[in-house]
N, C-alpha and C positions, 0 to 999 in steps of 0.2 A: 505493497500499499500509499510504503515510502518512496520508495520507489517512482512506481507510480503518480507521486504528488507532485515530486521530482520533476518526471517530464511533461508533466500539463506549464507549471509554476518555470520551466524552459521554455517551454513552444511556446506562452504569453509575454515570458521577455523578451526572445527573437522573433517575437513574431512580421512587424516589418519586413526582419531579415529575411526569413523565409517566402516572404509575398516575394522581392526584392529581387531576391537568387529566384523563384520560380519566371519573374519575367525576361528575364537575363538566358534564361534558355531558348523560351520562348520567340526571344529576339534571335539566339542565336541558330535557335530553325528557321527562324524569318531567314532566314541568311544564307542558308543552308538549301534551300528550296528554292532562294530568290533574290544571288546573290547580286544587289544590282550595285555599281559603282562607277553607273550613266548618268549622273541628274535628268537630264532629259527619256531616261525611259521611262520614269516616275516622277517627274517634278519632284524627287526631293520626298515621299512621305516617309520612303526605308531611317535617312540620314536627321527630321522634324523626331521620330520616334527611340532613335537614340539621343538626339538632344535629351522628350522627354525624363528619359530611364536614366540618362547622367546623372539629371537638374534630381531625380528621384534621390539616387546617388550619395548628392551633395544633401538636403537638409537632410536625412536621417543621419548622416556622419554629422552633424549639427545636432541637429533633436538627443543623437546618442552622447556628447559629447557634456551637453549642459543640461545634465546632470544636476549640479548642483548651483543651477539657479532656476528657477521656477517659475518664473514670471515667460525669459526664455525658451525653457524646457514644454514649459504650456504653446507659444506661439507656434514653435517647430516640429510638434507631438501633431496638432495641426494643418500643419505646411503639407508635412511628409504625410496626413492620409486626404490630403487634397492631394498629391500627386503623384500618389499610389494608386487616385480611384481614375484620376485621367490618363494614365497611363495603361494600365489598364482598359479603358475604355475604346483609348484608338488602340491597344492590340486584341480587341473580341471589332473591334469596329475595318483598320486595316488587315489586318493579316492576310496575306494570301492566299487564297484556294488551293491546294495541291487537287488537280485533277489526276495523272498520275505520273505514278515512277517506272522506272527502266532499263535495267543493262545491255546495250546495245555495245560490242565490239570495243568491250575492257572497258568505258565511258558509264557513269550513270546522269542520267540522266533526267528532271523532273519538269511536267514538265505543268505551268502554276495557272492562276486570273488572280492580277491583284487592283485593288481600287488606291489609284491614285486620289488627292484630297480637295483639288482640285475641275474632277473631273462628272461632279456631277452624280458622282455613285458609279459611275460605267466601270466595267471592269475590264481591262487588261492583258489578253493571254500574251502569254511568256512561257521561253523553251530556255534554261538553265541545265548548261554541261559541265560533268566532274572529269578530270582526263585520274589517274593511277595517281599522281602527282602533286591533286591536288589543284590545280589550274583549274579556274570555271571561266568559262564564253556565257554574253547571258544576250541571247537577240529577243526583240521585240515580233513578233505577227502581224502586227497590221491592223486591217482588218479580214475579225474571221465572222464567223456565226457561230449556231450551231455545235456538235458532240464535235470536241478533236478528240482526238487519240495520238500517241506515237507507234510506227511503225516499224518494217525496215525491209531494205530488198533482200532478196534472199542473195539476186545477180551482181549488184554494184555494194551491198551491206550497208548505201547511207540508208544516217535515219532524217525519214518523215515528218509531219508535224495533219495529218487528215479528218476534212471536216465530215461530218457526217450525217445525214438528212435520214430517216427511214434506214433504207437498205439499201442509198448513195451513200456511198465514198467518195471526194475525192480534192484533191493536195489542198493543200496551203501553203505547207514552206516545206524545205529542204535542209539537212545541216551536212553544207556539198563543201568546197573552198572555189565560189567564195560561194554564202550564204543566200537557197533563189528564194525569194517570196512569189508567189502562180497567181493570174488573174484564172474569168471561170474559163474553164475547158471546155473545149468543141469533140466528141467522137463522128470517128468520121472510119471507115469500114472495123478495122480491129484495132485499131488504135483508136487513144485521144490525146489533142494533140492540151496543152499547156502553155499561156503564153506567159515570160516570167521577164521584167525588171527589174535593174538598179538604177539608182543613182551619185548625184553627188551630194557634196553634204547641204547645198543647197538649192540641190535640186530643179536646178537651171540648163541640166544636162541633163538625159533622160535616160539609156539604155538601155534597149531593150530587141532578146532572142522568142523564142519557143522551145519546145519539149515533147518532147512524144515520144508513147507512153503505150505502157500495154493497157490495154481493160481494165487488166487486176493495179495499174496505177504500178507499176513493180518494166527492170529494166527502161527507165528513162535514159535517152540519146536527143543531144543539142542539136538544133534542125542547123546547117551551115551557112551562119546568116546571122549577126547582127546591129542592127540602126541604133544611132544615138541621134536625138536630137533636141526637139522639146512633148510636151506633154502628148500621147498620145488617148486620146476622150475616152475611144469605143476602138476594141482590136477586131475582126472580126477576119474565121477564117476558115475557107471558104473545099471543093472540088472542081476540082475543073471538068462538066460529064463526057468530054471526047478524050480529049486527050489524060486528068486523072491525074493531073499534078493537081500541087495546093498549094492555094494562092493566099494570100499575106496580106489584108487590107489593114491599113493605120486608120481610126479620124485623125487628121496635123489642122494644125493654121488655128484662128484664131478662132473659139471656143463655136461652137461646136467645132469645132474645123472639117473639110471637104474628106469627104472616103479615097486612097491614094494604095493602090499598090506599091506595096514596099522587094515585095520579093517571093516568088514564085520555084516550088521544091518539085522536086519532077530528079528524072533522067542528069537533063542540062539544068542546073541550082540555076536562079537568077536575081539580082540584085534591080529594080528599076527606078533607083531613086537615089540624090546623092546623099548619105550618111548611112548606105549599106553598107555593110559589109561585108565580103565572103569573107567564111575562117574553112582552113584547112589541117588538115587533123595535121 
């Protein structure tokens, strides 16, 4: 009974410290599943949470050292309770939701959704990757919908994120070098064609290409071209009924843009505009 009383007394005396340690573990988990070190990915959401944690730690220490000063101890006691409550509410509100954990090719992937504190509750998907040397990368997945799942191509061993709507699955992102984000695909015959794009830091120049995948979203290969220029407001991929060649049209120019044939894929692949470049292996 004496040991139990001592244990209860110890817990009461160290309650704030225990709560703070629990918060530290939660923030460690946050960094593990979503190690954001780029302010633009979360607008400082994680950093602000760390600031709250540090503030709570400082107030708790001041409360502990002010034991002989009743007025100060009362003040720091109330402030400690308030700061710990705010830290807990912040964790509850902004801790990323873990969608999936997967181990592929010796690397650990965390697929999460997080809420930026200036985003009006919008949920942003992120993919974090840790290697065996504890090095990490984090990539935003842009605008996605529906259920997201990780998958690995058995042929290329590339890891991708797919969007699932009912029984339909479409590629959203591939962890490659460089990473690839996709637009809506077009199915022609036994293949699916995915436009993919990248841009410079200010996105004044955009680079587009197209990947051809099987109907199961595997074995993706890049069509032998890339186009660099302004934003493409729409991309349409169609097949010529006579030649069976694949034609790729971009809507470019001043919004909403003009339909422009960019590239033809076939026995003799060719570009049709400046800014389009044929690629060779």
